[in-house]
N, C-alpha and C positions, 0 to 999 in steps of 0.2 A: 176734750172735757165735754160734760154732760149739761143739756140745753137746761134744764131745772137746775142744775148746781148754780151754774152762773146767773140764772134770772133771781133764784134765792137769794144769792148773797150782795145783789146790786142794790138790795133792799137794806140803806144804813141800819134800821132798825134789827131787822133779821140777824145783819150781820153783829152789831155790838152785842146782843144776846147770846150769839154763839161764842164771843169774845169770852164774855163773862161767864159762862157756861163752862169753857176751857179753862179758865183760870182755877174756877173749884174744883174742877176734875184734875189739874194739876196738884194742888192742894191735898187733894184725896189722896192721888197716887205717893206725893212726899210720903204721908201718914203711914200708908200701908208698907212700901219702900223699906221706910223706919222702922216699922212693926215686925216687916219678914228679918230684918238682920237681928233685930233682938230676938225674933225667936232661933234663931240659928245662932246666938250666942256673939252676936257681932257687939252688942252694947259692952264689951268689957272697955276700960279705961284707953287700953292700946290701940283697939280698932274703933270707937266711937266715932273720932273724928273723919275717919274713912267712910264709915256706914252712913253717917250724916250727908257727906258729900254725893256719895251715889245716889241715897235719896233724892236732895235736890237737883243732881243730874238727869236725873231718869224724867222729874218731873218737868224740868225747863226744857228738854228734848221733846217731850210731848206736845209739852204747851206753843212752841215755838212752833213746830210741825202742823200742830192743828189751826194754829191763828195763821198761817201763812197763808191757807186758803181764802178765808174773807179779804185780806189784806190786800191780796194779789185781784181780785176781782174788782174791789173799791178800788185801786189805783189805777185800774185800767191793762194791767197784765195781761190779765186772762179776760177774752172777748167771747 
C-alpha cells in the first residue's frame, strides 16, 4: 500500500470524515440505482421489490468495500 494512504487514514478524524462521506455516497448510489431501475421500467409492482433490493445491494457493496480501507488502517491490519 502507498505511504500517503496509510499515513492519511492513521488520523482518526480523516478516517471518520471519509466514512461519513462514504455513507453519503452509498445513499446517493442507492437513489441513483433505484432511479435507473424506474427509468428502465422496473418500478412495476412485479419487479419493485427486486429493484429496491438491487439498489441497496449496490450501495452496501460499495460502502463496505470503501469503508474497509480506513478500518484496516485504524485497526492496524495495514501498516
